[in-house]
Each structure stands twice: as structure tokens, then as C-alpha cells.
N, C-alpha and C positions, 0 to 999 in steps of 0.2 A: 085895845091898845091904840095904835095909830091907824087911822083909816088908810086903806091901800092907795087911794087916790091922792092922799096928802104926802106920802113918803117920797115920791119923785120931786117934790117941791122943796124938800129939806136938804140943806147942805152944811158942811163944816163951816163954822163961822170964821175960822182962821184961813183955811186953804181953798174953801169953796168946793171941795171934793164931794162927791155923792156919798150918801149915808145909806146903810142897809141895816135891817133889824138883826140884832145879835142872836146867835143860836142859843138854845138852852145850855149847851156845854160851856159857852163863853160866860153866860150869866152865872152859872154854878162856880166856875173858876174865879171870877171876879168877886163873888160873894164870899168864897172861901178865903181869899186874900183880905177882904174887909174884916171878916171874923177873926183873922189872925193879927189884925192891926198892922198889917205890913203893906198896905196900899195907900199911896199919897196921890192926890190930884195934881194937876199941872201947877196949882198955886203953892204946892208943897205941904198942904194940910193933910193929916191922916184922915182917911174916910172912915166914919164910924157907922153910918146907916147903910144897910144892904140896899141893893137896887132891885127894882121890879122887872126891869128890862133895859135895853140899851140900843144905841145906834152906833154902829161901827163905821169909822171913816174908811173910804175906799182903799187906802194903802194899808189898812189893818193895824195901824200904830196906836190908835186911841178909840175909846168908846165914850160916848156921851150918855150919861145915865138917864133912865126913865124912872121917875118916882111918882106914885099916885096917878099914873097915866099921863104925866106931863114930861115931855123931853126937856132936859136941861141943856140947852145949846149955848153954853157959855164956855169960852176958851179955858178959863181957869178951873172949870168943873170937870174937864175931860180927864179920863183915867187911862193911864198907859196900859197897853196890852202886852208889852214885852216882858 
């Protein structure tokens, strides 16, 4: 996934908060919401593709998806965790 030495350099593109790797439980929960077609990204689009992993913002409000080992650090692609 993400090399451990790279993780401290990544931050939220909106708030510049630190990011941490999502736990397997969070990934499972997000993918269940995606499978149920009940998850929208910050742009308001329904997410249809499952995520391989994610980076959770320090405040725990959003996760940035990781797909094909590439973190998608775009504000509109963030997924709410509430």
C-alpha cells in the first residue's frame, strides 16, 4: 500500500490535517455502504466502486479512498464517515 515513510508527508487537501490508514473495520463498513448504493462522495455523486483502502482525516469525519494502491487525495472524492 503506502510506504510507511510517505504517510507522515500526506495531509488532507482541504484542512491540512494529518491522515492515517483506515482500519479493516472502516474499509468493510465503507464498502458495505458502497454495495448498498447509499454512499455519496463530497461532490454528491453515488460511489459505485469499492475501495481497496483509505486514509482517514485526523478528525475522523472523512476518508480518502485508495484504489489500485493510489490514494485519491481530492476534496470532492472524500467519503463521509458519519
